[in-house]
DODODREN-810155 format. One line per field, with one value per residue: residue number from 0; residue in three letters; chain; y, x, z of N, C-alpha, C, O, CB in turn. Coordinates in steps of 0.05 Angstrom, whole numbers, always signed. Glycine has a CB too. Layout:
<nodes>
resi	(NUM,...)
resn	(ala,...)
chain	(A,...)
nnorth	(Y,...)
neast	(X,...)
nup	(Z,...)
canorth	(Y,...)
caeast	(X,...)
caup	(Z,...)
cnorth	(Y,...)
ceast	(X,...)
cup	(Z,...)
onorth	(Y,...)
oeast	(X,...)
oup	(Z,...)
cbnorth	(Y,...)
cbeast	(X,...)
cbup	(Z,...)
</nodes>
This chain:
<nodes>
resi	(0,1,2,3,4,5,6,7,8,9,10,11,12,13,14,15,16,17,18,19,20,21,22,23,24,25,26,27,28,29,30,31,32,33,34,35,36,37,38,39,40,41,42,43,44,45,46,47,48,49,50,51,52,53,54,55,56,57,58,59,60,61,62,63,64,65,66,67,68,69,70,71,72,73,74,75,76,77,78,79,80,81,82,83,84,85,86,87,88,89,90,91,92,93,94,95,96,97,98,99,100,101,102,103,104,105,106,107,108,109,110,111,112,113,114,115,116,117,118,119,120,121,122,123,124,125,126,127,128,129,130,131,132,133,134,135,136,137,138,139,140,141,142,143,144,145,146,147,148,149,150,151,152,153,154,155,156,157,158,159,160,161,162,163,164,165,166,167,168,169,170,171,172,173,174,175,176,177,178,179,180,181,182,183,184,185,186,187,188,189,190,191,192,193,194,195,196,197,198,199,200,201,202,203,204,205,206,207,208,209,210,211,212,213,214,215,216,217,218,219,220,221)
resn	(unk,unk,unk,unk,unk,unk,unk,unk,unk,unk,unk,unk,unk,unk,unk,unk,unk,unk,unk,unk,unk,unk,unk,unk,unk,unk,unk,unk,unk,unk,unk,unk,unk,unk,unk,unk,unk,unk,unk,unk,unk,unk,unk,unk,unk,unk,unk,unk,unk,unk,unk,unk,unk,unk,unk,unk,unk,unk,unk,unk,unk,unk,unk,unk,unk,unk,unk,unk,unk,unk,unk,unk,unk,unk,unk,unk,unk,unk,unk,unk,unk,unk,unk,unk,unk,unk,unk,unk,unk,unk,unk,unk,unk,unk,unk,unk,unk,unk,unk,unk,unk,unk,unk,unk,unk,unk,unk,unk,unk,unk,unk,unk,unk,unk,unk,unk,unk,unk,unk,unk,unk,unk,unk,unk,unk,unk,unk,unk,unk,unk,unk,unk,unk,unk,unk,unk,unk,unk,unk,unk,unk,unk,unk,unk,unk,unk,unk,unk,unk,unk,unk,unk,unk,unk,unk,unk,unk,unk,unk,unk,unk,unk,unk,unk,unk,unk,unk,unk,unk,unk,unk,unk,unk,unk,unk,unk,unk,unk,unk,unk,unk,unk,unk,unk,unk,unk,unk,unk,unk,unk,unk,unk,unk,unk,unk,unk,unk,unk,unk,unk,unk,unk,unk,unk,unk,unk,unk,unk,unk,unk,unk,unk,unk,unk,unk,unk,unk,unk,unk,unk,unk,unk)
chain	(A,A,A,A,A,A,A,A,A,A,A,A,A,A,A,A,A,A,A,A,A,A,A,A,A,A,A,A,A,A,A,A,A,A,A,A,A,A,A,A,A,A,A,A,A,A,A,A,A,A,A,A,A,A,A,A,A,A,A,A,A,A,A,A,A,A,A,A,A,A,A,A,A,A,A,A,A,A,A,A,A,A,A,A,A,A,A,A,A,A,A,A,A,A,A,A,A,A,A,A,A,A,A,A,A,A,A,A,A,A,A,A,A,A,A,A,A,A,A,A,A,A,A,A,A,A,A,A,A,A,A,A,A,A,A,A,A,A,A,A,A,A,A,A,A,A,A,A,A,A,A,A,A,A,A,A,A,A,A,A,A,A,A,A,A,A,A,A,A,A,A,A,A,A,A,A,A,A,A,A,A,A,A,A,A,A,A,A,A,A,A,A,A,A,A,A,A,A,A,A,A,A,A,A,A,A,A,A,A,A,A,A,A,A,A,A,A,A,A,A,A,A)
nnorth	(+559,+581,+572,+516,+507,+530,+494,+444,+456,+465,+414,+386,+412,+404,+350,+335,+303,+322,+326,+281,+284,+337,+335,+297,+325,+366,+336,+316,+365,+383,+343,+338,+390,+428,+479,+527,+498,+495,+538,+527,+471,+455,+478,+448,+397,+404,+417,+369,+336,+355,+334,+278,+289,+325,+291,+256,+291,+302,+252,+249,+293,+279,+235,+246,+261,+235,+184,+193,+248,+267,+256,+291,+340,+338,+337,+388,+422,+400,+336,+340,+392,+389,+351,+378,+420,+393,+376,+425,+446,+411,+422,+476,+472,+445,+485,+524,+497,+490,+543,+559,+524,+542,+594,+582,+553,+592,+627,+599,+577,+577,+627,+610,+574,+502,+491,+533,+578,+613,+666,+666,+698,+721,+734,+713,+660,+648,+655,+614,+570,+573,+566,+515,+487,+495,+467,+414,+408,+412,+368,+327,+334,+318,+264,+246,+256,+220,+171,+157,+157,+182,+145,+102,+56,+21,+24,+1,-11,+41,+69,+42,+51,+106,+117,+92,+120,+172,+166,+151,+198,+232,+212,+197,+212,+269,+280,+336,+350,+323,+350,+401,+396,+374,+417,+456,+430,+420,+472,+490,+472,+505,+554,+579,+603,+570,+582,+543,+548,+522,+468,+484,+501,+454,+420,+447,+439,+383,+374,+400,+370,+319,+331,+346,+297,+265,+294,+288,+233,+228,+253,+216,+171,+186)
neast	(-258,-278,-334,-333,-309,-347,-388,-366,-358,-411,-432,-402,-417,-473,-478,-463,-422,-375,-378,-358,-297,-289,-309,-273,-225,-237,-242,-190,-162,-187,-175,-119,-98,-99,-127,-81,-36,+31,+40,+66,+72,+18,+2,+34,+12,-41,-31,-9,-53,-84,-67,-83,-138,-143,-128,-172,-214,-200,-208,-263,-282,-262,-292,-344,-381,-432,-425,-450,-461,-409,-389,-420,-403,-348,-352,-371,-330,-272,-242,-195,-195,-242,-229,-187,-213,-242,-200,-178,-221,-225,-176,-182,-223,-196,-158,-190,-205,-155,-139,-180,-171,-119,-130,-164,-128,-88,-117,-128,-81,-18,+27,+84,+146,+157,+170,+146,+176,+201,+180,+138,+133,+71,+54,+94,+89,+37,+45,+81,+50,+7,+36,+56,+8,-10,+31,+22,-30,-22,+11,-24,-62,-34,-25,-79,-93,-62,-78,-130,-189,-171,-129,-130,-181,-208,-246,-232,-175,-159,-174,-143,-90,-89,-93,-46,-6,-14,+1,+55,+74,+75,+113,+159,+226,+248,+201,+160,+117,+130,+177,+158,+123,+158,+193,+160,+149,+200,+218,+186,+210,+253,+231,+237,+217,+205,+193,+168,+193,+223,+202,+150,+156,+173,+129,+90,+109,+107,+52,+31,+54,+31,-23,-22,-9,-54,-95,-80,-85,-139,-160,-147,-177,-228)
nup	(-26,+21,+21,+23,+72,+107,+97,+114,+167,+184,+178,+216,+265,+266,+267,+317,+330,+349,+403,+438,+430,+449,+501,+521,+519,+555,+602,+607,+616,+662,+699,+698,+706,+759,+801,+822,+809,+780,+725,+675,+676,+674,+625,+590,+598,+580,+527,+508,+513,+472,+425,+412,+412,+369,+327,+329,+317,+263,+240,+246,+214,+164,+150,+157,+119,+78,+27,-22,-19,-15,-67,-97,-77,-89,-144,-153,-136,-125,-111,-80,-59,-29,+10,+34,+57,+97,+130,+146,+174,+218,+242,+254,+292,+332,+344,+368,+414,+438,+448,+483,+525,+541,+559,+603,+636,+645,+676,+724,+744,+781,+772,+771,+783,+785,+838,+862,+873,+837,+798,+741,+679,+658,+605,+572,+587,+569,+514,+503,+518,+481,+434,+443,+443,+390,+363,+380,+361,+305,+297,+314,+274,+229,+242,+243,+189,+161,+179,+167,+124,+59,+59,+93,+94,+126,+184,+234,+232,+222,+269,+308,+290,+291,+346,+364,+335,+354,+408,+402,+378,+421,+456,+430,+419,+384,+359,+342,+377,+424,+436,+445,+489,+527,+532,+557,+606,+628,+631,+672,+718,+729,+723,+674,+612,+552,+487,+437,+381,+339,+341,+326,+273,+249,+259,+229,+177,+174,+181,+136,+95,+105,+98,+44,+20,+35,+9,-44,-52,-42,-88,-127,-112,-111)
canorth	(+545,+591,+557,+489,+508,+533,+469,+424,+465,+460,+385,+378,+423,+393,+321,+333,+283,+336,+325,+264,+294,+361,+326,+284,+346,+379,+318,+317,+390,+384,+323,+342,+418,+436,+506,+531,+484,+512,+544,+513,+443,+453,+484,+425,+375,+411,+415,+340,+325,+365,+318,+257,+301,+335,+268,+247,+310,+299,+228,+256,+310,+265,+213,+253,+266,+211,+179,+207,+277,+272,+256,+316,+363,+335,+346,+417,+435,+379,+319,+349,+416,+381,+339,+399,+436,+377,+376,+452,+448,+397,+437,+500,+465,+440,+510,+537,+482,+496,+571,+560,+511,+559,+616,+571,+547,+617,+639,+585,+566,+594,+636,+606,+549,+478,+493,+557,+599,+631,+677,+663,+720,+710,+738,+693,+633,+645,+652,+587,+551,+573,+554,+486,+476,+494,+445,+389,+407,+406,+340,+311,+336,+301,+236,+241,+256,+196,+146,+155,+158,+159,+128,+77,+54,+4,+39,-13,-4,+70,+76,+31,+64,+134,+117,+85,+142,+195,+160,+152,+225,+245,+200,+192,+234,+280,+289,+364,+351,+314,+371,+425,+389,+371,+444,+469,+418,+424,+500,+495,+466,+528,+579,+590,+598,+564,+582,+522,+558,+502,+448,+495,+501,+426,+410,+458,+425,+355,+375,+408,+346,+298,+340,+344,+269,+257,+306,+277,+207,+231,+259,+192,+151,+197)
caeast	(-252,-295,-359,-328,-304,-373,-403,-355,-363,-439,-435,-391,-433,-500,-477,-456,-400,-353,-381,-339,-270,-289,-311,-248,-205,-245,-236,-161,-154,-198,-161,-90,-91,-115,-123,-58,-13,+49,+27,+78,+65,-9,+1,+45,-7,-63,-21,-6,-81,-96,-57,-103,-164,-142,-129,-200,-230,-194,-222,-292,-287,-255,-310,-371,-398,-441,-410,-464,-457,-381,-386,-431,-386,-324,-357,-375,-305,-253,-238,-173,-205,-262,-215,-171,-232,-247,-176,-176,-243,-217,-153,-194,-237,-175,-147,-209,-203,-129,-140,-197,-156,-98,-143,-172,-105,-75,-133,-130,-55,+1,+47,+109,+159,+146,+173,+132,+195,+209,+156,+138,+119,+46,+52,+112,+78,+15,+55,+92,+28,-7,+53,+56,-18,-10,+49,+8,-53,-12,+20,-48,-75,-18,-32,-106,-94,-48,-89,-159,-195,-172,-106,-139,-210,-220,-249,-217,-147,-156,-175,-120,-65,-90,-86,-17,+11,-16,+18,+84,+81,+79,+135,+183,+246,+249,+175,+155,+99,+145,+196,+144,+112,+181,+203,+143,+151,+227,+220,+172,+228,+270,+217,+245,+197,+216,+173,+177,+192,+232,+181,+127,+162,+173,+101,+75,+118,+96,+23,+26,+61,+11,-47,-19,-11,-82,-112,-73,-97,-168,-166,-145,-196,-256)
caup	(+0,+42,+21,+32,+101,+120,+94,+131,+195,+191,+181,+242,+287,+267,+273,+346,+334,+362,+432,+451,+434,+465,+529,+529,+524,+580,+624,+610,+628,+690,+717,+698,+713,+781,+810,+838,+798,+764,+699,+653,+677,+666,+597,+577,+600,+562,+499,+502,+510,+448,+402,+405,+406,+342,+309,+330,+301,+235,+231,+244,+191,+139,+144,+165,+96,+65,+2,-44,-16,-21,-96,-107,-69,-104,-172,-153,-133,-132,-87,-63,-44,-9,+32,+47,+74,+120,+147,+158,+193,+243,+254,+266,+317,+352,+352,+386,+439,+450,+458,+507,+547,+550,+575,+629,+653,+654,+697,+749,+752,+795,+753,+784,+775,+797,+867,+870,+883,+816,+784,+712,+666,+647,+576,+560,+592,+551,+487,+502,+520,+455,+414,+447,+435,+361,+355,+385,+343,+278,+297,+314,+248,+211,+249,+234,+160,+150,+191,+162,+95,+40,+61,+107,+91,+147,+209,+256,+229,+225,+297,+322,+282,+300,+374,+367,+324,+372,+431,+394,+374,+447,+472,+414,+417,+357,+351,+350,+400,+448,+443,+456,+516,+545,+537,+577,+632,+638,+638,+697,+740,+735,+719,+648,+591,+526,+466,+419,+354,+321,+338,+312,+245,+240,+259,+207,+153,+174,+176,+107,+78,+109,+85,+15,+12,+38,-11,-69,-54,-45,-115,-143,-104,-113)
cnorth	(+556,+577,+529,+488,+512,+508,+447,+431,+460,+431,+376,+387,+409,+364,+316,+311,+296,+334,+307,+274,+320,+354,+312,+305,+361,+362,+318,+342,+391,+366,+330,+370,+428,+466,+508,+516,+502,+514,+529,+484,+438,+458,+460,+402,+380,+409,+386,+328,+333,+348,+296,+268,+313,+313,+257,+265,+307,+274,+234,+272,+296,+244,+221,+256,+240,+208,+194,+237,+284,+273,+282,+339,+362,+344,+376,+433,+416,+362,+329,+373,+409,+368,+359,+415,+420,+378,+403,+456,+435,+412,+463,+495,+459,+465,+525,+523,+489,+524,+573,+547,+528,+582,+606,+566,+572,+630,+626,+575,+587,+602,+634,+579,+526,+478,+518,+579,+620,+640,+673,+685,+710,+712,+717,+665,+628,+641,+623,+566,+550,+561,+524,+473,+474,+471,+419,+386,+400,+378,+321,+311,+318,+271,+229,+238,+231,+170,+143,+156,+183,+140,+101,+77,+38,+20,+27,-6,+25,+79,+66,+45,+93,+136,+112,+108,+166,+190,+162,+181,+241,+236,+196,+216,+243,+289,+319,+366,+343,+336,+395,+419,+387,+399,+458,+457,+422,+454,+506,+489,+489,+555,+594,+583,+593,+563,+563,+530,+537,+479,+458,+494,+472,+414,+422,+445,+397,+355,+382,+384,+325,+306,+339,+316,+259,+268,+295,+249,+208,+238,+235,+172,+161,+186)
ceast	(-270,-321,-355,-323,-330,-389,-393,-360,-392,-444,-425,-408,-460,-500,-473,-436,-375,-355,-361,-310,-269,-291,-286,-227,-211,-238,-206,-152,-163,-182,-131,-81,-110,-109,-99,-33,+5,+39,+39,+73,+37,-12,+12,+26,-30,-55,-20,-34,-93,-89,-76,-130,-165,-143,-158,-217,-225,-208,-252,-297,-282,-275,-339,-391,-407,-428,-424,-459,-428,-376,-397,-413,-359,-328,-361,-349,-282,-249,-217,-181,-225,-248,-198,-189,-239,-224,-174,-198,-236,-194,-164,-208,-217,-162,-164,-207,-177,-128,-157,-184,-133,-108,-151,-149,-90,-91,-132,-103,-39,+22,+75,+121,+147,+149,+160,+151,+202,+184,+160,+122,+94,+44,+70,+101,+54,+24,+67,+71,+13,+10,+54,+30,-20,+8,+35,-17,-44,-2,-3,-62,-60,-24,-59,-107,-83,-61,-119,-163,-183,-148,-113,-170,-223,-222,-233,-188,-142,-156,-151,-94,-66,-82,-56,+1,+10,+1,+47,+92,+86,+103,+161,+201,+248,+223,+171,+137,+114,+165,+182,+134,+136,+192,+187,+148,+179,+231,+207,+191,+246,+256,+224,+225,+211,+193,+183,+175,+201,+212,+156,+132,+162,+145,+85,+83,+106,+66,+16,+32,+40,-15,-46,-21,-40,-99,-105,-85,-127,-176,-165,-167,-225,-270)
cup	(+22,+44,+31,+62,+117,+119,+113,+160,+203,+194,+209,+266,+289,+274,+303,+351,+348,+393,+446,+453,+450,+495,+538,+535,+550,+604,+629,+625,+657,+709,+719,+706,+735,+788,+828,+829,+783,+735,+676,+652,+666,+636,+581,+576,+581,+533,+491,+498,+484,+424,+394,+398,+378,+321,+307,+313,+271,+224,+228,+218,+165,+131,+150,+142,+83,+37,-21,-43,-23,-51,-108,-101,-85,-134,-174,-151,-143,-108,-69,-47,-23,+15,+48,+66,+99,+140,+161,+179,+220,+257,+267,+292,+339,+362,+372,+414,+453,+462,+483,+531,+558,+568,+603,+648,+663,+677,+724,+760,+768,+776,+766,+774,+790,+828,+879,+881,+862,+801,+754,+700,+652,+616,+562,+563,+573,+522,+483,+502,+493,+434,+417,+439,+404,+351,+357,+366,+314,+276,+298,+287,+227,+217,+239,+203,+148,+159,+187,+132,+83,+42,+74,+106,+113,+173,+232,+255,+232,+254,+313,+316,+290,+330,+379,+358,+342,+397,+424,+389,+399,+462,+457,+413,+388,+347,+360,+374,+425,+456,+456,+484,+535,+552,+558,+604,+644,+646,+664,+721,+748,+732,+693,+627,+564,+505,+443,+389,+334,+319,+324,+282,+234,+239,+236,+180,+151,+168,+147,+89,+81,+96,+55,+5,+13,+16,-39,-73,-56,-73,-133,-137,-105,-137)
onorth	(+541,+570,+518,+470,+500,+501,+434,+413,+451,+423,+361,+372,+403,+353,+294,+301,+282,+340,+315,+274,+324,+365,+316,+302,+367,+373,+319,+340,+400,+374,+328,+374,+435,+476,+493,+519,+523,+495,+520,+473,+420,+444,+453,+388,+362,+400,+379,+312,+320,+348,+295,+257,+310,+315,+249,+255,+310,+274,+224,+265,+302,+237,+204,+253,+223,+228,+206,+250,+305,+290,+293,+356,+383,+356,+388,+454,+417,+371,+327,+375,+420,+374,+357,+423,+432,+381,+405,+470,+447,+413,+470,+510,+467,+467,+537,+537,+494,+528,+586,+557,+528,+588,+619,+572,+573,+642,+639,+565,+611,+584,+655,+564,+529,+467,+523,+596,+642,+624,+677,+691,+691,+694,+705,+649,+606,+625,+611,+546,+528,+546,+509,+451,+455,+457,+402,+364,+385,+364,+301,+290,+306,+256,+207,+221,+221,+149,+129,+157,+204,+120,+80,+95,+42,+29,+42,+3,+33,+95,+81,+52,+104,+153,+126,+115,+180,+209,+174,+188,+261,+250,+192,+238,+227,+304,+326,+384,+356,+342,+407,+436,+397,+403,+472,+472,+427,+460,+525,+501,+492,+576,+617,+560,+610,+546,+568,+521,+533,+471,+442,+487,+467,+401,+407,+440,+388,+339,+370,+379,+313,+289,+331,+311,+246,+255,+291,+242,+192,+230,+233,+157,+145,+192)
oeast	(-277,-330,-372,-332,-334,-403,-409,-366,-397,-459,-439,-413,-469,-519,-479,-433,-357,-335,-348,-298,-249,-277,-278,-212,-193,-229,-197,-136,-148,-177,-120,-58,-133,-88,-97,-12,-4,+30,+25,+68,+32,-27,+2,+23,-39,-71,-28,-38,-111,-103,-86,-145,-185,-158,-167,-233,-243,-218,-264,-315,-295,-277,-357,-415,-389,-421,-410,-455,-423,-360,-385,-408,-350,-311,-354,-346,-275,-253,-219,-175,-225,-255,-196,-181,-241,-229,-168,-194,-240,-194,-154,-206,-221,-155,-154,-207,-176,-117,-149,-185,-129,-97,-145,-150,-82,-79,-135,-101,-45,+35,+87,+108,+128,+132,+163,+142,+209,+168,+182,+99,+96,+34,+61,+102,+51,+12,+63,+72,+6,-1,+53,+30,-30,+1,+35,-23,-57,-7,-3,-73,-73,-27,-63,-121,-93,-56,-133,-144,-184,-148,-102,-183,-247,-202,-222,-176,-122,-138,-140,-79,-44,-67,-43,+20,+30,+15,+62,+115,+100,+113,+182,+192,+251,+221,+178,+142,+110,+168,+192,+137,+134,+201,+198,+150,+181,+246,+214,+187,+252,+267,+219,+218,+227,+176,+204,+158,+188,+206,+143,+114,+151,+138,+69,+66,+97,+56,-2,+17,+32,-28,-65,-34,-49,-117,-123,-95,-139,-198,-180,-176,-243,-293)
oup	(+40,+65,+45,+75,+138,+138,+126,+177,+225,+212,+222,+284,+311,+285,+312,+373,+356,+406,+465,+475,+465,+512,+561,+554,+566,+624,+652,+643,+675,+732,+741,+713,+730,+780,+847,+840,+773,+723,+659,+631,+651,+622,+559,+556,+566,+517,+469,+479,+474,+404,+371,+382,+364,+302,+285,+297,+255,+202,+209,+203,+145,+108,+148,+146,+78,+24,-37,-64,-34,-60,-126,-119,-94,-146,-195,-162,-166,-85,-44,-23,-1,+38,+72,+88,+121,+164,+185,+199,+241,+282,+288,+311,+362,+386,+391,+434,+477,+483,+502,+553,+583,+588,+623,+672,+686,+694,+744,+782,+768,+764,+773,+760,+806,+842,+902,+898,+870,+792,+743,+708,+636,+603,+543,+545,+562,+507,+462,+487,+484,+417,+398,+428,+393,+332,+339,+357,+301,+256,+283,+279,+210,+198,+227,+193,+128,+147,+202,+116,+95,+27,+66,+115,+118,+183,+248,+275,+244,+262,+329,+333,+297,+338,+394,+371,+346,+406,+440,+394,+399,+479,+469,+407,+370,+327,+382,+391,+446,+479,+475,+502,+558,+574,+575,+624,+668,+665,+678,+742,+772,+738,+689,+624,+555,+506,+432,+375,+313,+296,+310,+266,+212,+220,+224,+163,+130,+153,+135,+70,+60,+84,+42,-16,-6,+5,-55,-94,-70,-82,-152,-155,-101,-141)
cbnorth	(+549,+621,+557,+477,+531,+555,+459,+421,+494,+471,+371,+389,+452,+396,+308,+327,+270,+364,+316,+238,+298,+380,+307,+265,+366,+386,+290,+315,+414,+376,+295,+336,+436,+418,+517,+524,+461,+499,+574,+518,+432,+472,+509,+416,+371,+440,+428,+325,+334,+394,+306,+236,+324,+351,+247,+245,+338,+297,+205,+272,+335,+252,+188,+279,+284,+211,+149,+200,+287,+251,+231,+321,+361,+307,+332,+425,+443,+391,+292,+356,+436,+361,+316,+417,+442,+348,+370,+473,+436,+368,+444,+514,+441,+421,+527,+536,+452,+493,+590,+546,+484,+571,+627,+546,+529,+637,+640,+562,+556,+579,+666,+605,+551,+453,+492,+550,+585,+618,+707,+635,+734,+723,+767,+695,+631,+670,+673,+581,+559,+602,+566,+480,+494,+521,+445,+386,+433,+425,+335,+320,+364,+307,+232,+262,+280,+197,+145,+177,+158,+170,+141,+77,+41,-21,+40,-43,-13,+85,+65,+1,+62,+146,+96,+60,+149,+199,+132,+135,+239,+242,+174,+183,+225,+260,+271,+379,+332,+288,+380,+432,+363,+354,+460,+467,+388,+415,+518,+477,+442,+528,+598,+580,+622,+536,+611,+496,+583,+491,+438,+524,+514,+409,+417,+488,+423,+342,+396,+432,+335,+294,+369,+356,+251,+265,+337,+276,+189,+252,+280,+179,+142,+228)
cbeast	(-223,-300,-371,-304,-283,-389,-401,-325,-356,-457,-419,-363,-436,-513,-455,-482,-391,-352,-409,-339,-258,-311,-336,-239,-204,-274,-246,-147,-165,-227,-164,-79,-93,-110,-148,-63,-23,+77,+28,+108,+67,-28,+17,+70,-18,-74,+7,+9,-98,-88,-30,-105,-170,-117,-110,-210,-224,-164,-218,-301,-270,-228,-303,-371,-384,-471,-409,-494,-464,-363,-400,-459,-380,-313,-382,-394,-300,-225,-232,-150,-217,-282,-197,-157,-258,-253,-151,-177,-269,-208,-131,-213,-256,-154,-142,-238,-204,-108,-151,-224,-145,-83,-168,-188,-85,-72,-161,-148,-39,+13,+42,+105,+189,+160,+202,+111,+221,+229,+152,+126,+138,+22,+60,+140,+68,-4,+77,+111,+10,-14,+81,+60,-41,+0,+74,-1,-68,+11,+39,-66,-76,+12,-31,-125,-80,-20,-83,-175,-225,-173,-84,-130,-216,-203,-278,-221,-137,-179,-201,-118,-61,-118,-102,-10,+2,-46,+12,+89,+60,+55,+126,+175,+274,+261,+153,+144,+74,+161,+210,+119,+96,+202,+204,+114,+145,+248,+209,+147,+245,+294,+221,+274,+178,+230,+169,+161,+209,+260,+172,+121,+189,+191,+87,+81,+149,+102,+10,+44,+88,+7,-53,+8,+6,-92,-107,-43,-89,-178,-146,-119,-191,-256)
cbup	(+8,+39,-7,+17,+108,+106,+65,+127,+199,+169,+158,+245,+283,+240,+257,+362,+307,+353,+440,+438,+406,+456,+532,+507,+500,+579,+619,+582,+612,+690,+706,+671,+687,+806,+823,+866,+780,+763,+694,+653,+706,+682,+591,+589,+628,+568,+496,+525,+533,+443,+408,+427,+427,+338,+318,+358,+310,+231,+252,+269,+194,+141,+159,+181,+75,+62,-3,-44,+11,-9,-108,-96,-38,-103,-182,-131,-103,-142,-95,-80,-64,-21,+22,+27,+58,+112,+131,+137,+182,+236,+233,+246,+313,+341,+328,+375,+433,+430,+436,+501,+538,+526,+560,+625,+637,+632,+688,+747,+727,+821,+743,+815,+781,+786,+875,+890,+892,+796,+792,+704,+645,+659,+568,+572,+621,+553,+481,+525,+542,+447,+415,+476,+445,+349,+371,+414,+343,+271,+321,+335,+239,+215,+279,+243,+149,+159,+221,+177,+91,+12,+76,+138,+64,+152,+217,+254,+202,+210,+309,+316,+251,+296,+389,+351,+296,+381,+441,+369,+358,+464,+484,+386,+428,+337,+364,+327,+395,+443,+417,+439,+515,+531,+512,+569,+630,+617,+617,+698,+733,+717,+742,+640,+589,+527,+454,+423,+351,+330,+365,+322,+239,+259,+286,+205,+152,+202,+195,+99,+86,+139,+94,+7,+30,+65,-11,-72,-29,-25,-126,-138,-76,-114)
</nodes>
């Protein structure tokens, strides 16, 4: 897997297809999180922005390899392992984005509640923000894995369903991403930090299940 991860990472970096989702995430953070804003509100906004960006990165990594090269790579290892490496590469890139966004927000935000009256512990806020970012990244990875090749071969349908599923994952009650973002924003009103442990566990299970399904289908269609 180490060689496959290096290979998929090199493909992503050299293609420069990562620039649009990275720029989109940077724009979301720059517009939605201003200097002096309550830290938990800004962390919630940045975590929510990471979900569609992760789904986009998954689509890029799952389809970036030419068909001929994909067959060679699959023959050298296996189709399932090759697809798993692509999914993990996208998730790793999203994790780097989420960590960078959390650091920037912690540096420029006001460590206080929404009314700026209750002080918020920076370590607890950073832990909650990172956990929220991981929840949204895992949920986005699940959305991307289920809405692109090999489950969906049509680029048009894949793009439309990815956008719709990402939106629903952020607003639907019961979604781990919605629970994590809501916990950050609601905690900002009272200055209480809620680390989304249960949404994190649910998001991890959903992402693993979605990845397993995608890898199994890729093995059959390779």
